[in-house]
C-alpha positions as CSV (number, residue, x, y, z in Angstrom):
1,M,5.7,-11.2,19.4
2,L,8.3,-9.8,17.5
3,A,10.6,-10.8,14.9
4,S,13.4,-10.7,12.5
5,D,13.3,-12.7,9.0
6,A,16.5,-11.7,7.1
7,D,15.5,-14.0,4.1
8,V,11.9,-12.9,4.0
9,Q,10.4,-16.1,4.2
10,T,7.3,-15.5,6.2
11,H,6.8,-12.5,4.2
12,R,6.6,-14.9,1.2
13,A,4.3,-17.1,3.2
14,F,2.0,-14.3,4.0
15,G,1.8,-13.5,0.5
16,L,3.5,-10.0,0.9
17,P,4.8,-8.6,-2.8
18,K,8.2,-7.3,-3.5
19,V,7.4,-4.1,-5.5
20,G,9.5,-4.6,-8.7
21,L,11.1,-1.0,-10.0
22,V,10.9,-0.8,-14.0
23,P,12.3,2.1,-16.0
24,D,10.0,5.4,-16.4
25,E,9.6,4.2,-20.6
26,T,7.9,1.0,-19.9
27,D,4.5,0.7,-21.0
28,P,2.2,1.8,-18.4
29,A,-0.5,-0.8,-19.4
30,T,2.3,-3.7,-18.4
31,L,2.7,-1.7,-14.8
32,Q,0.6,-3.8,-12.3
33,W,1.1,-2.6,-8.4
34,P,2.3,-3.9,-6.4
35,H,4.4,-6.0,-8.6
36,R,5.7,-3.6,-11.0
37,T,6.2,0.0,-11.1
38,A,7.9,2.9,-12.6
39,M,11.1,3.9,-10.7
40,S,10.0,7.8,-11.1
41,Q,6.4,6.9,-9.9
42,F,8.1,5.1,-6.6
43,L,10.6,7.6,-5.9
44,N,7.8,10.4,-6.2
45,L,5.4,8.7,-4.1
46,P,3.8,11.1,-1.7
47,V,4.2,9.9,2.2
48,T,2.1,11.4,5.2
49,H,3.3,10.2,8.4
50,D,2.3,11.5,11.8
51,E,5.9,12.5,12.6
52,L,6.6,14.6,9.9
53,P,5.6,18.3,9.2
54,E,4.0,17.6,5.9
55,T,4.1,15.5,2.9
56,K,7.1,14.3,1.6
57,K,8.6,12.4,-1.6
58,L,9.6,9.1,-0.3
59,V,13.4,9.4,-0.5
60,E,13.2,12.8,1.5
61,A,10.6,11.3,4.1
62,T,12.7,8.1,4.7
63,H,15.6,10.3,5.5
64,L,13.7,12.9,7.5
65,L,12.5,9.5,9.5
66,H,15.7,8.1,10.1
67,E,17.5,11.4,11.1
68,K,14.4,12.3,13.7
69,D,15.5,8.5,15.2
70,G,18.9,8.8,15.0
71,Y,19.3,5.9,12.9
72,V,22.5,5.3,10.6
73,F,22.5,2.3,8.2
74,T,25.2,-0.2,9.0
75,D,26.9,-2.5,6.2
76,A,24.3,-4.8,7.3
77,D,21.7,-2.7,6.9
78,Q,22.9,-1.7,3.4
79,Q,22.9,-5.1,2.2
80,M,19.3,-5.9,3.7
81,Y,17.6,-2.5,1.9
82,A,19.8,-3.8,-1.7
83,A,18.6,-6.9,-1.5
84,H,15.1,-6.2,0.0
85,G,14.4,-2.6,0.0
86,T,11.2,-2.7,-2.1
87,Q,9.6,-5.4,0.1
88,M,6.2,-4.6,1.6
89,E,5.5,-5.4,4.6
90,G,2.4,-6.4,7.0
91,Q,1.1,-6.4,10.3
92,F,-1.0,-9.8,11.4
93,L,-3.0,-11.0,14.8
94,I,-3.0,-14.4,14.7
95,D,-5.0,-16.3,17.4
96,S,-3.8,-19.3,19.7
97,R,-5.4,-21.5,16.7
98,G,-3.3,-20.1,14.2
99,T,-6.4,-17.9,12.5
100,I,-5.5,-14.3,11.3
101,R,-7.8,-12.1,13.0
102,W,-6.6,-8.9,12.1
103,S,-4.3,-8.0,8.9
104,Y,-3.0,-4.8,7.5
105,V,-0.6,-4.9,4.2
106,E,1.6,-2.1,3.4
107,G,0.5,-0.7,-0.2
108,A,-3.2,-2.9,-0.6
109,K,-4.9,-0.1,-1.8
110,G,-2.4,1.0,-4.2
111,L,1.0,2.9,-4.7
112,E,-0.2,5.8,-2.6
113,D,-0.6,3.6,0.4
114,F,2.6,2.2,0.4
115,M,4.9,3.1,3.6
116,N,1.6,4.0,5.2
117,F,1.0,2.2,8.4
118,P,-1.9,2.4,10.9
119,A,-1.3,5.5,12.9
120,G,0.0,4.8,16.3
121,D,-0.4,1.7,18.6
122,D,-4.4,2.7,19.1
123,K,-5.6,0.8,15.8
124,I,-3.6,-2.4,16.7
125,L,-4.7,-2.4,20.3
126,A,-8.4,-1.8,19.2
127,A,-7.9,-4.8,17.1
128,V,-6.7,-7.0,19.8
129,E,-9.6,-5.7,22.1
130,A,-12.0,-6.8,19.2
131,L,-10.8,-10.2,19.2
132,P,-13.2,-12.8,20.5
133,R,-12.5,-14.2,23.9
């Protein structure tokens, strides 16, 4: 099942944080991923993706991936990005009893893990196959 949640209520229910961006001058001791990170750290984040020829910084990677997909931001997209642009995402497999059997949370391993998701459908399908029947 795929669903949309413009108010990110589901994200909150599953404990997915929104990254808070703070000025670069902020004391590094107060930065706590994923709740707070410096703006330059975030914007210079290296992104590796199967559809990119090489690792790119976050902004360039996003631009190239959107261009490759022919994706053009609408006014509604702009509003969503302004409100939730640093909202982390997750993928969850939930059985018929409501038990989470597999999950992947973006950025769970640290800043370098932000915008990195399981490669292709293979990992997700393997997780489905591994579920008890």
